[in-house]
mmCIF file of the N, C-alpha and C atoms, coordinates in Angstrom:
data_MODEL
# 
_entry.id   MODEL 
# 
loop_
_atom_site.group_PDB 
_atom_site.id 
_atom_site.type_symbol 
_atom_site.label_atom_id 
_atom_site.label_alt_id 
_atom_site.label_comp_id 
_atom_site.label_asym_id 
_atom_site.label_entity_id 
_atom_site.label_seq_id 
_atom_site.pdbx_PDB_ins_code 
_atom_site.Cartn_x 
_atom_site.Cartn_y 
_atom_site.Cartn_z 
_atom_site.occupancy 
_atom_site.B_iso_or_equiv 
_atom_site.pdbx_formal_charge 
_atom_site.auth_seq_id 
_atom_site.auth_comp_id 
_atom_site.auth_asym_id 
_atom_site.auth_atom_id 
_atom_site.pdbx_PDB_model_num 
ATOM 1   N N  . MET A 1 1  ? 108.285 -26.218 159.586 1.00 0.00 ? 1  MET A N  1 
ATOM 2   C CA . MET A 1 1  ? 108.143 -27.268 160.539 1.00 0.00 ? 1  MET A CA 1 
ATOM 3   C C  . MET A 1 1  ? 109.057 -27.004 161.725 1.00 0.00 ? 1  MET A C  1 
ATOM 4   N N  . ALA A 1 2  ? 108.536 -27.164 162.918 1.00 0.00 ? 2  ALA A N  1 
ATOM 5   C CA . ALA A 1 2  ? 109.322 -26.945 164.124 1.00 0.00 ? 2  ALA A CA 1 
ATOM 6   C C  . ALA A 1 2  ? 110.245 -28.134 164.373 1.00 0.00 ? 2  ALA A C  1 
ATOM 7   N N  . PRO A 1 3  ? 111.433 -27.859 164.881 1.00 0.00 ? 3  PRO A N  1 
ATOM 8   C CA . PRO A 1 3  ? 112.345 -28.979 165.169 1.00 0.00 ? 3  PRO A CA 1 
ATOM 9   C C  . PRO A 1 3  ? 111.814 -29.824 166.321 1.00 0.00 ? 3  PRO A C  1 
ATOM 10  N N  . LYS A 1 4  ? 112.017 -31.101 166.219 1.00 0.00 ? 4  LYS A N  1 
ATOM 11  C CA . LYS A 1 4  ? 111.569 -32.012 167.270 1.00 0.00 ? 4  LYS A CA 1 
ATOM 12  C C  . LYS A 1 4  ? 112.537 -31.947 168.443 1.00 0.00 ? 4  LYS A C  1 
ATOM 13  N N  . THR A 1 5  ? 111.973 -31.829 169.627 1.00 0.00 ? 5  THR A N  1 
ATOM 14  C CA . THR A 1 5  ? 112.814 -31.826 170.815 1.00 0.00 ? 5  THR A CA 1 
ATOM 15  C C  . THR A 1 5  ? 112.919 -33.246 171.345 1.00 0.00 ? 5  THR A C  1 
ATOM 16  N N  . LYS A 1 6  ? 114.083 -33.567 171.820 1.00 0.00 ? 6  LYS A N  1 
ATOM 17  C CA . LYS A 1 6  ? 114.296 -34.898 172.365 1.00 0.00 ? 6  LYS A CA 1 
ATOM 18  C C  . LYS A 1 6  ? 113.704 -34.965 173.764 1.00 0.00 ? 6  LYS A C  1 
ATOM 19  N N  . LYS A 1 7  ? 112.912 -35.971 174.013 1.00 0.00 ? 7  LYS A N  1 
ATOM 20  C CA . LYS A 1 7  ? 112.304 -36.158 175.327 1.00 0.00 ? 7  LYS A CA 1 
ATOM 21  C C  . LYS A 1 7  ? 113.345 -36.731 176.279 1.00 0.00 ? 7  LYS A C  1 
ATOM 22  N N  . THR A 1 8  ? 113.433 -36.129 177.449 1.00 0.00 ? 8  THR A N  1 
ATOM 23  C CA . THR A 1 8  ? 114.356 -36.675 178.434 1.00 0.00 ? 8  THR A CA 1 
ATOM 24  C C  . THR A 1 8  ? 113.662 -37.807 179.173 1.00 0.00 ? 8  THR A C  1 
ATOM 25  N N  . MET A 1 9  ? 114.382 -38.864 179.365 1.00 0.00 ? 9  MET A N  1 
ATOM 26  C CA . MET A 1 9  ? 113.838 -40.057 180.008 1.00 0.00 ? 9  MET A CA 1 
ATOM 27  C C  . MET A 1 9  ? 114.566 -40.272 181.329 1.00 0.00 ? 9  MET A C  1 
ATOM 28  N N  . ILE A 1 10 ? 113.835 -40.804 182.300 1.00 0.00 ? 10 ILE A N  1 
ATOM 29  C CA . ILE A 1 10 ? 114.445 -41.178 183.562 1.00 0.00 ? 10 ILE A CA 1 
ATOM 30  C C  . ILE A 1 10 ? 114.123 -42.639 183.834 1.00 0.00 ? 10 ILE A C  1 
ATOM 31  N N  . THR A 1 11 ? 115.014 -43.298 184.526 1.00 0.00 ? 11 THR A N  1 
ATOM 32  C CA . THR A 1 11 ? 114.829 -44.700 184.888 1.00 0.00 ? 11 THR A CA 1 
ATOM 33  C C  . THR A 1 11 ? 114.562 -44.762 186.385 1.00 0.00 ? 11 THR A C  1 
ATOM 34  N N  . ILE A 1 12 ? 113.459 -45.425 186.746 1.00 0.00 ? 12 ILE A N  1 
ATOM 35  C CA . ILE A 1 12 ? 113.099 -45.556 188.150 1.00 0.00 ? 12 ILE A CA 1 
ATOM 36  C C  . ILE A 1 12 ? 112.980 -47.031 188.508 1.00 0.00 ? 12 ILE A C  1 
ATOM 37  N N  . GLN A 1 13 ? 113.230 -47.335 189.766 1.00 0.00 ? 13 GLN A N  1 
ATOM 38  C CA . GLN A 1 13 ? 113.131 -48.699 190.270 1.00 0.00 ? 13 GLN A CA 1 
ATOM 39  C C  . GLN A 1 13 ? 112.309 -48.689 191.543 1.00 0.00 ? 13 GLN A C  1 
ATOM 40  N N  . GLN A 1 14 ? 111.404 -49.635 191.657 1.00 0.00 ? 14 GLN A N  1 
ATOM 41  C CA . GLN A 1 14 ? 110.622 -49.778 192.880 1.00 0.00 ? 14 GLN A CA 1 
ATOM 42  C C  . GLN A 1 14 ? 111.367 -50.724 193.804 1.00 0.00 ? 14 GLN A C  1 
ATOM 43  N N  . TYR A 1 15 ? 111.626 -50.258 195.017 1.00 0.00 ? 15 TYR A N  1 
ATOM 44  C CA . TYR A 1 15 ? 112.301 -51.122 195.992 1.00 0.00 ? 15 TYR A CA 1 
ATOM 45  C C  . TYR A 1 15 ? 111.470 -51.320 197.247 1.00 0.00 ? 15 TYR A C  1 
ATOM 46  N N  . GLY A 1 16 ? 110.375 -50.600 197.395 1.00 0.00 ? 16 GLY A N  1 
ATOM 47  C CA . GLY A 1 16 ? 109.502 -50.757 198.549 1.00 0.00 ? 16 GLY A CA 1 
ATOM 48  C C  . GLY A 1 16 ? 108.222 -51.477 198.172 1.00 0.00 ? 16 GLY A C  1 
ATOM 49  N N  . SER A 1 17 ? 107.643 -52.163 199.121 1.00 0.00 ? 17 SER A N  1 
ATOM 50  C CA . SER A 1 17 ? 106.430 -52.926 198.870 1.00 0.00 ? 17 SER A CA 1 
ATOM 51  C C  . SER A 1 17 ? 105.196 -52.047 199.043 1.00 0.00 ? 17 SER A C  1 
ATOM 52  N N  . PRO A 1 18 ? 104.189 -52.218 198.171 1.00 0.00 ? 18 PRO A N  1 
ATOM 53  C CA . PRO A 1 18 ? 102.944 -51.465 198.323 1.00 0.00 ? 18 PRO A CA 1 
ATOM 54  C C  . PRO A 1 18 ? 101.989 -52.083 199.343 1.00 0.00 ? 18 PRO A C  1 
ATOM 55  N N  . ILE A 1 19 ? 102.410 -53.158 199.989 1.00 0.00 ? 19 ILE A N  1 
ATOM 56  C CA . ILE A 1 19 ? 101.559 -53.789 200.999 1.00 0.00 ? 19 ILE A CA 1 
ATOM 57  C C  . ILE A 1 19 ? 101.460 -52.866 202.206 1.00 0.00 ? 19 ILE A C  1 
ATOM 58  N N  . ARG A 1 20 ? 100.263 -52.734 202.755 1.00 0.00 ? 20 ARG A N  1 
ATOM 59  C CA . ARG A 1 20 ? 99.952  -51.882 203.901 1.00 0.00 ? 20 ARG A CA 1 
ATOM 60  C C  . ARG A 1 20 ? 100.162 -50.401 203.605 1.00 0.00 ? 20 ARG A C  1 
ATOM 61  N N  . ARG A 1 21 ? 100.001 -50.011 202.353 1.00 0.00 ? 21 ARG A N  1 
ATOM 62  C CA . ARG A 1 21 ? 100.048 -48.603 201.966 1.00 0.00 ? 21 ARG A CA 1 
ATOM 63  C C  . ARG A 1 21 ? 98.635  -48.193 201.560 1.00 0.00 ? 21 ARG A C  1 
ATOM 64  N N  . CYS A 1 22 ? 98.384  -46.895 201.590 1.00 0.00 ? 22 CYS A N  1 
ATOM 65  C CA . CYS A 1 22 ? 97.046  -46.436 201.208 1.00 0.00 ? 22 CYS A CA 1 
ATOM 66  C C  . CYS A 1 22 ? 96.842  -46.648 199.704 1.00 0.00 ? 22 CYS A C  1 
ATOM 67  N N  . SER A 1 23 ? 95.601  -46.705 199.307 1.00 0.00 ? 23 SER A N  1 
ATOM 68  C CA . SER A 1 23 ? 95.279  -47.047 197.919 1.00 0.00 ? 23 SER A CA 1 
ATOM 69  C C  . SER A 1 23 ? 95.787  -45.992 196.941 1.00 0.00 ? 23 SER A C  1 
ATOM 70  N N  . ASP A 1 24 ? 95.896  -44.742 197.370 1.00 0.00 ? 24 ASP A N  1 
ATOM 71  C CA . ASP A 1 24 ? 96.415  -43.708 196.479 1.00 0.00 ? 24 ASP A CA 1 
ATOM 72  C C  . ASP A 1 24 ? 97.854  -44.000 196.083 1.00 0.00 ? 24 ASP A C  1 
ATOM 73  N N  . GLN A 1 25 ? 98.663  -44.452 197.025 1.00 0.00 ? 25 GLN A N  1 
ATOM 74  C CA . GLN A 1 25 ? 100.056 -44.748 196.716 1.00 0.00 ? 25 GLN A CA 1 
ATOM 75  C C  . GLN A 1 25 ? 100.167 -45.937 195.774 1.00 0.00 ? 25 GLN A C  1 
ATOM 76  N N  . LYS A 1 26 ? 99.305  -46.920 195.925 1.00 0.00 ? 26 LYS A N  1 
ATOM 77  C CA . LYS A 1 26 ? 99.301  -48.062 195.004 1.00 0.00 ? 26 LYS A CA 1 
ATOM 78  C C  . LYS A 1 26 ? 98.941  -47.602 193.601 1.00 0.00 ? 26 LYS A C  1 
ATOM 79  N N  . LYS A 1 27 ? 97.976  -46.685 193.499 1.00 0.00 ? 27 LYS A N  1 
ATOM 80  C CA . LYS A 1 27 ? 97.564  -46.163 192.195 1.00 0.00 ? 27 LYS A CA 1 
ATOM 81  C C  . LYS A 1 27 ? 98.673  -45.341 191.556 1.00 0.00 ? 27 LYS A C  1 
ATOM 82  N N  . HIS A 1 28 ? 99.444  -44.626 192.355 1.00 0.00 ? 28 HIS A N  1 
ATOM 83  C CA . HIS A 1 28 ? 100.563 -43.859 191.825 1.00 0.00 ? 28 HIS A CA 1 
ATOM 84  C C  . HIS A 1 28 ? 101.635 -44.781 191.259 1.00 0.00 ? 28 HIS A C  1 
ATOM 85  N N  . LEU A 1 29 ? 101.890 -45.891 191.943 1.00 0.00 ? 29 LEU A N  1 
ATOM 86  C CA . LEU A 1 29 ? 102.865 -46.860 191.430 1.00 0.00 ? 29 LEU A CA 1 
ATOM 87  C C  . LEU A 1 29 ? 102.401 -47.446 190.102 1.00 0.00 ? 29 LEU A C  1 
ATOM 88  N N  . ILE A 1 30 ? 101.130 -47.775 190.012 1.00 0.00 ? 30 ILE A N  1 
ATOM 89  C CA . ILE A 1 30 ? 100.593 -48.331 188.771 1.00 0.00 ? 30 ILE A CA 1 
ATOM 90  C C  . ILE A 1 30 ? 100.668 -47.300 187.651 1.00 0.00 ? 30 ILE A C  1 
ATOM 91  N N  . ALA A 1 31 ? 100.411 -46.037 187.968 1.00 0.00 ? 31 ALA A N  1 
ATOM 92  C CA . ALA A 1 31 ? 100.499 -44.974 186.965 1.00 0.00 ? 31 ALA A CA 1 
ATOM 93  C C  . ALA A 1 31 ? 101.924 -44.805 186.454 1.00 0.00 ? 31 ALA A C  1 
ATOM 94  N N  . LEU A 1 32 ? 102.895 -45.088 187.304 1.00 0.00 ? 32 LEU A N  1 
ATOM 95  C CA . LEU A 1 32 ? 104.295 -45.031 186.883 1.00 0.00 ? 32 LEU A CA 1 
ATOM 96  C C  . LEU A 1 32 ? 104.730 -46.291 186.139 1.00 0.00 ? 32 LEU A C  1 
ATOM 97  N N  . GLY A 1 33 ? 103.877 -47.292 186.076 1.00 0.00 ? 33 GLY A N  1 
ATOM 98  C CA . GLY A 1 33 ? 104.221 -48.534 185.387 1.00 0.00 ? 33 GLY A CA 1 
ATOM 99  C C  . GLY A 1 33 ? 104.903 -49.533 186.282 1.00 0.00 ? 33 GLY A C  1 
ATOM 100 N N  . LEU A 1 34 ? 104.815 -49.317 187.586 1.00 0.00 ? 34 LEU A N  1 
ATOM 101 C CA . LEU A 1 34 ? 105.441 -50.216 188.550 1.00 0.00 ? 34 LEU A CA 1 
ATOM 102 C C  . LEU A 1 34 ? 104.355 -51.001 189.268 1.00 0.00 ? 34 LEU A C  1 
ATOM 103 N N  . GLY A 1 35 ? 104.696 -51.692 190.333 1.00 0.00 ? 35 GLY A N  1 
ATOM 104 C CA . GLY A 1 35 ? 103.705 -52.438 191.087 1.00 0.00 ? 35 GLY A CA 1 
ATOM 105 C C  . GLY A 1 35 ? 104.270 -53.685 191.733 1.00 0.00 ? 35 GLY A C  1 
ATOM 106 N N  . LYS A 1 36 ? 105.385 -54.157 191.226 1.00 0.00 ? 36 LYS A N  1 
ATOM 107 C CA . LYS A 1 36 ? 106.028 -55.325 191.815 1.00 0.00 ? 36 LYS A CA 1 
ATOM 108 C C  . LYS A 1 36 ? 107.421 -54.945 192.276 1.00 0.00 ? 36 LYS A C  1 
ATOM 109 N N  . MET A 1 37 ? 107.892 -55.661 193.256 1.00 0.00 ? 37 MET A N  1 
ATOM 110 C CA . MET A 1 37 ? 109.207 -55.375 193.817 1.00 0.00 ? 37 MET A CA 1 
ATOM 111 C C  . MET A 1 37 ? 110.289 -55.475 192.742 1.00 0.00 ? 37 MET A C  1 
ATOM 112 N N  . ASN A 1 38 ? 111.255 -54.552 192.808 1.00 0.00 ? 38 ASN A N  1 
ATOM 113 C CA . ASN A 1 38 ? 112.416 -54.489 191.918 1.00 0.00 ? 38 ASN A CA 1 
ATOM 114 C C  . ASN A 1 38 ? 112.063 -54.267 190.453 1.00 0.00 ? 38 ASN A C  1 
ATOM 115 N N  . ALA A 1 39 ? 110.870 -53.763 190.181 1.00 0.00 ? 39 ALA A N  1 
ATOM 116 C CA . ALA A 1 39 ? 110.487 -53.430 188.813 1.00 0.00 ? 39 ALA A CA 1 
ATOM 117 C C  . ALA A 1 39 ? 111.243 -52.177 188.390 1.00 0.00 ? 39 ALA A C  1 
ATOM 118 N N  . ILE A 1 40 ? 111.719 -52.181 187.154 1.00 0.00 ? 40 ILE A N  1 
ATOM 119 C CA . ILE A 1 40 ? 112.454 -51.044 186.605 1.00 0.00 ? 40 ILE A CA 1 
ATOM 120 C C  . ILE A 1 40 ? 111.695 -50.554 185.391 1.00 0.00 ? 40 ILE A C  1 
ATOM 121 N N  . ARG A 1 41 ? 111.565 -49.223 185.296 1.00 0.00 ? 41 ARG A N  1 
ATOM 122 C CA . ARG A 1 41 ? 110.794 -48.643 184.204 1.00 0.00 ? 41 ARG A CA 1 
ATOM 123 C C  . ARG A 1 41 ? 111.482 -47.362 183.734 1.00 0.00 ? 41 ARG A C  1 
ATOM 124 N N  . GLU A 1 42 ? 111.513 -47.157 182.428 1.00 0.00 ? 42 GLU A N  1 
ATOM 125 C CA . GLU A 1 42 ? 112.041 -45.921 181.863 1.00 0.00 ? 42 GLU A CA 1 
ATOM 126 C C  . GLU A 1 42 ? 110.855 -45.092 181.398 1.00 0.00 ? 42 GLU A C  1 
ATOM 127 N N  . ILE A 1 43 ? 110.708 -43.897 181.962 1.00 0.00 ? 43 ILE A N  1 
ATOM 128 C CA . ILE A 1 43 ? 109.565 -43.052 181.659 1.00 0.00 ? 43 ILE A CA 1 
ATOM 129 C C  . ILE A 1 43 ? 110.035 -41.657 181.272 1.00 0.00 ? 43 ILE A C  1 
ATOM 130 N N  . GLU A 1 44 ? 109.138 -40.913 180.630 1.00 0.00 ? 44 GLU A N  1 
ATOM 131 C CA . GLU A 1 44 ? 109.440 -39.552 180.225 1.00 0.00 ? 44 GLU A CA 1 
ATOM 132 C C  . GLU A 1 44 ? 109.468 -38.640 181.446 1.00 0.00 ? 44 GLU A C  1 
ATOM 133 N N  . ASP A 1 45 ? 110.444 -37.770 181.484 1.00 0.00 ? 45 ASP A N  1 
ATOM 134 C CA . ASP A 1 45 ? 110.587 -36.838 182.598 1.00 0.00 ? 45 ASP A CA 1 
ATOM 135 C C  . ASP A 1 45 ? 109.706 -35.620 182.345 1.00 0.00 ? 45 ASP A C  1 
ATOM 136 N N  . SER A 1 46 ? 108.667 -35.464 183.161 1.00 0.00 ? 46 SER A N  1 
ATOM 137 C CA . SER A 1 46 ? 107.775 -34.311 183.058 1.00 0.00 ? 46 SER A CA 1 
ATOM 138 C C  . SER A 1 46 ? 107.351 -33.913 184.465 1.00 0.00 ? 46 SER A C  1 
ATOM 139 N N  . ASP A 1 47 ? 106.641 -32.817 184.546 1.00 0.00 ? 47 ASP A N  1 
ATOM 140 C CA . ASP A 1 47 ? 106.195 -32.343 185.853 1.00 0.00 ? 47 ASP A CA 1 
ATOM 141 C C  . ASP A 1 47 ? 105.240 -33.335 186.508 1.00 0.00 ? 47 ASP A C  1 
ATOM 142 N N  . SER A 1 48 ? 104.377 -33.957 185.717 1.00 0.00 ? 48 SER A N  1 
ATOM 143 C CA . SER A 1 48 ? 103.415 -34.899 186.290 1.00 0.00 ? 48 SER A CA 1 
ATOM 144 C C  . SER A 1 48 ? 104.100 -36.155 186.814 1.00 0.00 ? 48 SER A C  1 
ATOM 145 N N  . THR A 1 49 ? 105.098 -36.659 186.091 1.00 0.00 ? 49 THR A N  1 
ATOM 146 C CA . THR A 1 49 ? 105.803 -37.843 186.587 1.00 0.00 ? 49 THR A CA 1 
ATOM 147 C C  . THR A 1 49 ? 106.659 -37.503 187.800 1.00 0.00 ? 49 THR A C  1 
ATOM 148 N N  . GLN A 1 50 ? 107.218 -36.300 187.843 1.00 0.00 ? 50 GLN A N  1 
ATOM 149 C CA . GLN A 1 50 ? 107.976 -35.882 189.017 1.00 0.00 ? 50 GLN A CA 1 
ATOM 150 C C  . GLN A 1 50 ? 107.072 -35.801 190.244 1.00 0.00 ? 50 GLN A C  1 
ATOM 151 N N  . GLY A 1 51 ? 105.823 -35.365 190.056 1.00 0.00 ? 51 GLY A N  1 
ATOM 152 C CA . GLY A 1 51 ? 104.869 -35.320 191.156 1.00 0.00 ? 51 GLY A CA 1 
ATOM 153 C C  . GLY A 1 51 ? 104.511 -36.700 191.658 1.00 0.00 ? 51 GLY A C  1 
ATOM 154 N N  . LEU A 1 52 ? 104.330 -37.646 190.723 1.00 0.00 ? 52 LEU A N  1 
ATOM 155 C CA . LEU A 1 52 ? 104.034 -39.022 191.119 1.00 0.00 ? 52 LEU A CA 1 
ATOM 156 C C  . LEU A 1 52 ? 105.200 -39.637 191.879 1.00 0.00 ? 52 LEU A C  1 
ATOM 157 N N  . ILE A 1 53 ? 106.409 -39.373 191.406 1.00 0.00 ? 53 ILE A N  1 
ATOM 158 C CA . ILE A 1 53 ? 107.590 -39.908 192.075 1.00 0.00 ? 53 ILE A CA 1 
ATOM 159 C C  . ILE A 1 53 ? 107.718 -39.325 193.480 1.00 0.00 ? 53 ILE A C  1 
ATOM 160 N N  . ALA A 1 54 ? 107.394 -38.050 193.631 1.00 0.00 ? 54 ALA A N  1 
ATOM 161 C CA . ALA A 1 54 ? 107.474 -37.411 194.949 1.00 0.00 ? 54 ALA A CA 1 
ATOM 162 C C  . ALA A 1 54 ? 106.472 -38.027 195.923 1.00 0.00 ? 54 ALA A C  1 
ATOM 163 N N  . LYS A 1 55 ? 105.312 -38.453 195.441 1.00 0.00 ? 55 LYS A N  1 
ATOM 164 C CA . LYS A 1 55 ? 104.297 -39.048 196.312 1.00 0.00 ? 55 LYS A CA 1 
ATOM 165 C C  . LYS A 1 55 ? 104.719 -40.412 196.845 1.00 0.00 ? 55 LYS A C  1 
ATOM 166 N N  . VAL A 1 56 ? 105.510 -41.147 196.074 1.00 0.00 ? 56 VAL A N  1 
ATOM 167 C CA . VAL A 1 56 ? 105.932 -42.492 196.482 1.00 0.00 ? 56 VAL A CA 1 
ATOM 168 C C  . VAL A 1 56 ? 107.456 -42.584 196.587 1.00 0.00 ? 56 VAL A C  1 
ATOM 169 N N  . ALA A 1 57 ? 108.092 -41.488 196.984 1.00 0.00 ? 57 ALA A N  1 
ATOM 170 C CA . ALA A 1 57 ? 109.559 -41.432 197.045 1.00 0.00 ? 57 ALA A CA 1 
ATOM 171 C C  . ALA A 1 57 ? 110.144 -42.431 198.029 1.00 0.00 ? 57 ALA A C  1 
ATOM 172 N N  . HIS A 1 58 ? 109.361 -42.855 199.010 1.00 0.00 ? 58 HIS A N  1 
ATOM 173 C CA . HIS A 1 58 ? 109.847 -43.815 199.992 1.00 0.00 ? 58 HIS A CA 1 
ATOM 174 C C  . HIS A 1 58 ? 109.837 -45.251 199.459 1.00 0.00 ? 58 HIS A C  1 
ATOM 175 N N  . MET A 1 59 ? 109.263 -45.468 198.269 1.00 0.00 ? 59 MET A N  1 
ATOM 176 C CA . MET A 1 59 ? 109.225 -46.806 197.671 1.00 0.00 ? 59 MET A CA 1 
ATOM 177 C C  . MET A 1 59 ? 109.934 -46.871 196.332 1.00 0.00 ? 59 MET A C  1 
ATOM 178 N N  . VAL A 1 60 ? 110.401 -45.731 195.822 1.00 0.00 ? 60 VAL A N  1 
ATOM 179 C CA . VAL A 1 60 ? 110.964 -45.662 194.470 1.00 0.00 ? 60 VAL A CA 1 
ATOM 180 C C  . VAL A 1 60 ? 112.303 -44.943 194.523 1.00 0.00 ? 60 VAL A C  1 
ATOM 181 N N  . ARG A 1 61 ? 113.235 -45.414 193.728 1.00 0.00 ? 61 ARG A N  1 
ATOM 182 C CA . ARG A 1 61 ? 114.512 -44.692 193.583 1.00 0.00 ? 61 ARG A CA 1 
ATOM 183 C C  . ARG A 1 61 ? 114.721 -44.372 192.116 1.00 0.00 ? 61 ARG A C  1 
ATOM 184 N N  . VAL A 1 62 ? 115.303 -43.206 191.855 1.00 0.00 ? 62 VAL A N  1 
ATOM 185 C CA . VAL A 1 62 ? 115.647 -42.796 190.490 1.00 0.00 ? 62 VAL A CA 1 
ATOM 186 C C  . VAL A 1 62 ? 117.042 -43.300 190.203 1.00 0.00 ? 62 VAL A C  1 
ATOM 187 N N  . ILE A 1 63 ? 117.146 -44.141 189.190 1.00 0.00 ? 63 ILE A N  1 
ATOM 188 C CA . ILE A 1 63 ? 118.445 -44.744 188.851 1.00 0.00 ? 63 ILE A CA 1 
ATOM 189 C C  . ILE A 1 63 ? 119.249 -43.803 187.977 1.00 0.00 ? 63 ILE A C  1 
ATOM 190 N N  . SER A 1 64 ? 118.636 -43.248 186.926 1.00 0.00 ? 64 SER A N  1 
ATOM 191 C CA . SER A 1 64 ? 119.362 -42.354 186.038 1.00 0.00 ? 64 SER A CA 1 
ATOM 192 C C  . SER A 1 64 ? 118.415 -41.312 185.472 1.00 0.00 ? 64 SER A C  1 
ATOM 193 N N  . LYS A 1 65 ? 119.005 -40.174 185.138 1.00 0.00 ? 65 LYS A N  1 
ATOM 194 C CA . LYS A 1 65 ? 118.244 -39.098 184.505 1.00 0.00 ? 65 LYS A CA 1 
ATOM 195 C C  . LYS A 1 65 ? 118.708 -38.891 183.111 1.00 0.00 ? 65 LYS A C  1 
# 
């Protein structure tokens, strides 16, 4: 049996409003589990989540890695 690797988690907070943003950016926020102001979410750190965060970096801040 292979040893289980611990998943690294990151905590992100939404501080920007999705109002007057294109629909793709709203969908990226929803995919990250956000959508409302000051929402905080702990998600798994992977290449796909890093890409989503990069697309909405102007509305999201990474609190901890």
